[in-house]
N, C-alpha and C positions, 0 to 999 in steps of 0.2 A: 545084225549091221547098227553101223554105226550109225549112232543118234546122239544127239544133242540140241537144249536145244534154248534159243540165246534171246535177247532181250536189245526191242531197237530204240532211236534216241533220236529220233525228230521230231523238235519242233519246229514253229514255225517261227516264233520271238526267238533271239538270238537267247538272250538270259532265260527262256526255260529250256532252250535247247544244252547247255553248258548246265544248269542243273542236273537236268538227268541223267549226260552225259556220265558228269561226275557221281552219282550217285548210284549208277550201274557199271562202276569203274573195273567192278570182279571180273566181267566178260559174260556167264555161260551161267543157266540153273538146269542142269540134270531133270528131265522131265515133270518142271516142275507143273502143280497143278493150277487151277487159274483162282481157287476161292472162291464158295458159297453155289461150288455144284458138291452136294451133296456130302454126308459124309457131316461132323454131331455138328448140331443146329444153335450152341454156342459159340462154335468154333465161326461158323458161315456166318452171323450177327456180328460177330469182330473185326472180321476178314472185309468185310462188306459194307463195315460204316467207312462217313469221309470221315467223321468226324468224331471223337469217342465212337463210344459202342450202339448209336441208337441216332444219324444219322445216315440215309442210302439215298443213294445216286441211280436215275431214270434218265436215258434219251428217248424219249417219245416222238414219236412221227409217225407219219402214211406208211413206211416204209417198215416199222418195227412194233405201234402197235402205238392208242391211248391209253392203255390202262396202266398202274403201278404195279410191277409184278415182275418173274424172273424171265422176260419176253423180252420189255424192255430196260433190267436191275446193268445197269452196270456195275464188271465184277474186279477184284484190286487186282494192277501190272505191276508184275516187281519192283518196283519202284514205289518209292515214298508219295504220299497225294494225287498219285496215277489212276485211273480208270477206264476199263473198257469192257467194249464187248464186239463181236464180230454180228452182223445183218444180211443181210440179199436187200437189195434193190432191181424187182424182178417191173416195177411199171414203164414202161413205155415211157407213160409223158411225165414222169420223171429226169429223161436222159432231156424230152423235148419242154418243160415247160420248167417246173420248182416243187420239189417236195419240202414242208412246211415239219418246223421240231419248236421242241424245246427241251431242256435238261431241267429236271422234278428236284429237287433234294425231299423228302420226307424221315420223319422218327419214327415208322414203321418199315420192320421188312415187307417187301410184296403188298404195302397199303398205304393207305393216304396219314397216319395216324391223325396227329391231330396240330402238325405244324408242317404248314408245306413251304415252299423257298424256288424260285423259279425263274431261272435264266438265260438272260436272250446274248443272242450272240453280239457284240457290236459289229461285226462287220454288217451283219442285217442280211446282207445275201451270200452262203460260202458257196464260193465253186469249186469246183473236187475233180481232178489239183487243184494247187494245192489245199484249197480244203479247212481254211485256218484261219482265229483268230479270239480276240482273249474271249466273256461270255461276263456278264454280270447280271448282277440280283435286281430285278425290277419291282420297286414299288405293284402296287395292288390297282394302279391305275395305269400303266405301263402298261400295251398288251408285248407278250412274256417270247413268245412265237418268232422266230425265223422265218429267211428263205437256202432252203439245199438246190444245187443244181452239179445234178453228177455228169460225167464228160460221157459216162453209159452204164447198159445193163451190171449185175454181179454181186464180189463178196467185196462187201466196203467192216470197215473198222472205224470206229469213232473210241478216242480218246477223251477225258478230261486231267484238268491240270488243278486240281485242291490245295493248295499250302495255306492256304489264306487270304483273308479278304483283298487284298493287291495283286496278290499270284494264282490269276487263274483263267482259264485258256478250254479249249477245242480243237482238234485236230482229225480229221474221218479224212482216211486215207483207200483207197482201193488196197487192193490184195496184191496186187504186183508194184506199189509202192509201199507200202510195209513190208514186203520181203526184200524186195531191190538193197541189192550189199549184205546182206547181211552173210547169205552164208559163201561157204568158201569156192573154188572152180569146184565141181563134179560131184555138189553132193548139192540136194533144191529146198525151196525152202515154204516152209506148206505157215499154216496161223492157226494154234492150236485153238479149239472152242472153251469158254466160252471168252474168256478174253480177246482172241488174238495174238496172243505168247508165240513170239515167230519157231517158226519147228526143222534147223536140218539134219534133214537125213541122205544115206545111198537112195538114185535112185534104184526103184524096182534091173530083175535083168532080163535082159531082151535074149532072143534067141531062146534056143533049144536048147 
């Protein structure tokens, strides 16, 4: 079976999208791992770090959970500064109403550590789709939570962009949106957990 892992480059900000496309111009990665699942622990820490080796990002919400652990941790996406994860939206009220979320960075892998930074989407409410917004660190006096209104239940991928204090953003996509335009005709797109890297493969054979 032919199987090729491709990298998506869809961001709501033109400048960020251009930067992603330039960074990912190499095209595809063959069955790339998502970094952080299993394997050598020091390597996991280096690959999972947002800055250096001791800052880790988590997407905390009602849909993912409120801990700082592997269920909420963002994993490295195959481009500098990108961290993402797949998660399921299963509660109907998240479609009829809104979910609450925040992006949290700590200095400990799967733990609160001794330092925490909380990021809030400047949009206040993310409509998914398109689900994109700049994010910014919040002072202790500001509520770091923002709202997310999903269009449907199902599988979603959240991606954060961390390069410097000026370029920080979040993008939430459904599986269909994340896969849109990724695979050549005749191939089927799926998202590899936990980071949600798009993968193109031949559909299963039909008939006898």
